[in-house]
N, C-alpha and C positions, 0 to 999 in steps of 0.2 A: 573881366574885372581888372581894374588897375589899382595898385596899392603903392603908397609911399611910406618909407620908414626913415626916421631920423635917428641915426646911430652914433651921432657925435658924442664924444666923451665916454663911450662905453669901453671898458677894458675887455681884452680877449678872455673868453670867446663870445662876449656879449653880442656883437654884430652878427656873427654867424648863427647864434642861437635864436636871435629874433627873426632872421631870414628863414631858418629851419621851421620855426613855429608858424610863420606866415604861409610858407609854401605848403606845409602839411595840412593846415586848416583851411586856407582860402584858395590855394592854387591859382594865383592871379595870372592873367595873360601877360601883363606888364608890371614889373616891380622896380620902383626907383628907390635907391638906397643912398643915403648920405653918410660918409664916414670922414674921419679927420686925420687919418694917418695911412701911410703906404702899406703897412702890414695888414691892416684891416681891409684895405682895398684888394690886396692879393687874396686874402682868405675868403672874402665874400665872393669875389669873382670866381675863384676855384670851386667853391661850394655850389654856387648857382649853375656854373657850367656842368657840374656833375648831375644836377637836377634837370638838365635839358634846356637851360636858358642860354641865349646868346647875350653877352654882356658888353656894353660900350661904356667907356669911362671918360669923364671930363674933369679937369682940375681947375680950380679957381680959388685964389686967396687961401690956399692951404687945405681946402676941402675937396673931396672927391665925390662926384655924383655918378653913381652907377645905374645905368638903365638896362634892365634885364628883360628880354623879350622871349617868351616861350617859343620854342621851335615847333612849327606845325600847329596842331591843336593845343589848346590850353591844357596844362597838366591837370590831372584829377587829384583831389585831396587824398592823402595817404591814410588808409584806415589803421587803427591800432593793430600792430603786428601780433600774430598768434605766437605762442611759445614755440621756438624752433626745436626740431628734433636734435638730440645730442649729436655732435659731430664726433666721428671716430678719430680723435686726436692722434692715437697711436699709429694710424694709417698715414696720416699726413700732418705731422707736427709743425707748428709755426713758432719760431723763436724770434722774439723782438729784443733788440739790443738798445737799451736806454742809456744814452751818454749825456752826462750833465756838466762836463768840463772838458777842456782841451788838454788836460794832463791827467795822469793816473796817480792816485795816492797823494799823501802829504809828505812834506820834507823838502826835497830839492826840486825847484821848478824845472830845471834843465833835465834832470833825470825823469821827472814826471812826463815831460814832453816826449822824450825818447821812448818811454814805456807805452805812451798812447800810440805812437807810430807802430810799435811792435804789435800792440793789441789789434789795431785796425787791420794791419797786414795779415794777421792770423785769422781773422773772421771767416775767410773762405773755408777754413777747416771745419766749420759747422755744416758744410755741405748744403743740400737742398732744404734743410730745415731753417736756414737763415732767411727769414721772411721780411723783416723790416728793421731799419735803423732809425732811431728817433733822437734828434739832437736838440737839446734845450740848454738854456743859460750859456755858460762858456763853451759848451759843446758845439754851438753853431759856428764857432770860429774854424772848425774843421772843414766846413763846406764852402769856404770863401777863397778868393784869390790869395795865393801865397801859402796855403795850408800844406804842411808836409805830407798829408794823407789824401790830398785832393784827387790825385790820379787813381789811387786805390778805390776811393768812394765812387768815382766815375766808372771804374771797371765793374764794381759791384752793382751799380745802378744799371749798367748796360746788360748785365747778366740776369736782370729781373728782380733784384732786391729793391724794395721800396725804401726810399730815404725821405724822411719828414724833417723839416727844419723850422723851428719855432720862429714865426714872424715877429712876435713881440720882442723876442730876444735879439734878433737881427737888428731891429729898429733901435733897441736900447743901446747896443754897441755901435750904432751908426754904420753898419756894414750890409744893410739890406741890398744895396746895389752891387755888392761884391760877391754875392752868392753865385756859385757856379754849378752846383749839383743839388739834386733833391727838389722837393716841392715845399714851398712856403706853407706852413700849416698853423693851426691854432690848438688851444688846449682841449677842445672837443675831440679833435682827431687823435690827440695824444692819449686821452683817457680811453677813448674807444679802442684804440690800437692795443693798449695794455690789457684791456678786458678781453679782446679777441685772441690774444696770443696764448699758446699753450705753455710757453715758458718765457720768462723775462729775465734778461741779464742786465743788471744795472751797474754802471761804472761812473 
């Protein structure tokens, strides 16, 4: 089965949600998706790649056409999941750090920027519980070229900490091509991550 989705004009996470619905209900062998911005292209490509598709992209007149082909046999539709058994959070707690700006607090921006550097540099003190760092809005500026905490974020990523960077936010600030660490993500991943975390630190 081959399926085509036109996701032009859909705000995040619309394109990913449409792909998710299609893959879970139809499991097409080939899926062609049209999106109209770089962030959606990266989000859809990442999502389909995680679902076992090889994705090729073409750009023309500001539109991206993504052709996703299932690796090997066509994937099977995903049945409704059963309720999972409760996870023993105390045995392996997961802490998500939700960062919504590139400064800490209100008042003086210069002071706020210094406090953010101190905050990120102190995150390793959370130990193995530090599971994921989520950057949205102005927080995405921490993951791009020139960020004062870029080296620390790269160090955390290398140690196994997952870093998610909002693609819509990067696109809004015009810095999508300057991201140097983390995975470009969408609001579906953000909401899911917050739900899966045992503890969320928001700043």
